[in-house]
N, C-alpha and C positions, 0 to 999 in steps of 0.2 A: 735641683735636690739635692740628699744631707749626702755629705762623702763615708763610701765604707768604713767601720768598722774597723779599726786596726788589731793583727791581733794580740798585742800584748795590753789595746785598750782593754780588750773583751777577756782579756786572761782578770785584768786586776777588778770589772767586776765583778765576774765570777768567783775569785774569791771574796771580796768583799759581803761580797748576796752569803756565802759560806761562812764569812765571819759569824752575820747577822743571826743567822740560822743556830750556830753555835752557841751566841750567845742566850737566845731564844732556851736554847735546851732542844733541839729539834734536832736530829738526824741530818748530815748530809749522806742527803740520796746518791744512789749509784751514776743515775744520771748525770747530777752537776760535776758529780767526783769523776767520770772519766773526762764530762766535758775542760773539767779545771788538767786535769793531765794532758791532753788533747793541743790544748791551747801553748800549754807552759810549749810543750816539744816542740810545736811549729812554729810559736816567738822568737828557739835559742834559732831554729836553722832562718829565721828572715835575716839575711846577714841588714837590709839596709833601716831597719828598726828596732838594730843590737846595738848596744857598744863593739867595736873592733875588737876581735877577743886576738886576745893575744897568743903567742907559741910558746916548747918551752926552751927552744933558741933562747925568744928575748926574754924571758923568766930569766935562764942563768943571767944571759946582760944585762941583766937591772939589778940583781942580784948583786953580782962584780961591781957594780958600778960603785951600789952605795959601800958593797964595803969600803972599795978606795976610798968615798970620801969619811970611815971609821962611822959610815952610821949602822949599825948593829943591828935596831931596831928594826929598821927598814926593809933592811935584806933580808928577817926574819916573816916579815909582816906577809914579806913580799912570796918566799919561799910556801910558805902556808895559805896566802890564798888561792895559789895554784893546788896545793893536795887537795884543799879541805872546798873548791870549787865556792868562795867566798869575797864576797869584795870585798875593798881595802875598809867603810863604813860598820863594816861585818866585826873586823877581829880587830878593829882599833877600841874600841868597847866591850872587848874581855878581860879578864880578870884574872890574878893570880890562881885563884884558887878553885877558877874552871878550866886549867890544866893539868894533868894525871900524868905521871908515866905510869905504865905498867909492865915491862917487863921487856924483853929485845926476841926478836926472829933470826933465823939466817935467812940468806937467800943466794944461792951460790956459795962463792968462798967469805960474801958481807955477810957483817952483822946489822940489825937494825933494829932500833930502838922503837919501840910499840908511847906512843904515847895520845890520848882520849881531849878531846880540845868538849866543854859545855858551849854548844848556842843556845841551850832552851832559854822561849822566850825572845830571842830576838830573829834568830833563824827561822827562815820561812814561814808558815800557818798554821794554827790551833790541829792542824790535820797530821801535819810534817811525820813519818817514824823515825825523822834522824836529830835528833835533839844534842844526840853526842857525838860524834865525831871521831873516827881513829886514823888517826897518822903515822905512818913509816919516814921516820929518820935516820940518816946517816952517823958516823959520829960523829964529823963536822958540823953538821945543825945542829945535832941531841949537844954539842958540846957549846954553843953559841944560846939556845934554848935557857939549856940549868943555867948558863949563866945574866942574860937577860931576868931572867926567875928569884933569880938568888942577888937583885936587888929589890925586888920589890916587896911591900905586903901584900898579907892574901886578897887584902880587899880592894887592891890598888890596880891602874890600870899598866899591862903585860907593857904593850907600845909608847915606848917615849915620843912616839913624830906625830904627825898630821896626817891629813889624807890629801892638803897640800904640797906635801911634801914627799909622799909618795908617790905622787901624781907627777909630777915634776919630775924624777925619777924612769918615772916609766916613760913619759913622752920626751927624754933623751936620748933613750931606745928609740921611741918611734912616738914621735909626737902625732898621733892617730888615734892615742889606746889612750884611757880616763880609767878610774878608780874601778870602774865595771867590769873593763878587760881580763882582768884576772877573773873572775867567775865567766865567766864569758867562754873565756880562753877551752878553761878546763872543762866548761858542761860540752862544750863543741867538739873535743877529742874523747869525750867518756862518749858523744852519740853516737861518732865515729866508729867505738871501737864496739859500738853493738849495746852497750849498757843499757837499761830499763831508767831513762829521767830520774826516777821519783828514788829512786837512789843516790 
């Protein structure tokens, strides 16, 4: 007998079918769309088939560790990976022109700095609604990001670090973590808060 198809494989196949229909100019049927979203939600909730999700506390610990190493790029990549529910490799490909400051907001007594990060053409699939993700940063993280961007050309990769370097920092915090743990942990936190996963 054949082994049952895993949730992740079923989602991958459904996503591939959607991409084929898109390339043929055919609409993505509502059944396929709902099936894809349902599998995505179920996949995020099956821990033994996914990367180990990181927690907020371990994100903070990893950021502190990177800063002790004077590795500001890895520190900011980890912070933004958590805030945007992104994998390490998704942020490594971002260039300076894809980061846009959009003002400030006030939360209680704290001033937060608004940014938009453009993931168009890489994050998600052709049917994703979110090509540009908003991010709120405190003063300290805002200053770090601005400092990093000040040293980059418009078409230059923002974070001058590597997947290996970032993963090594994460695994010093917890050796079960991987570059996908940032995205999985952030999605799991959203799910437990009741947010629709497609957001």
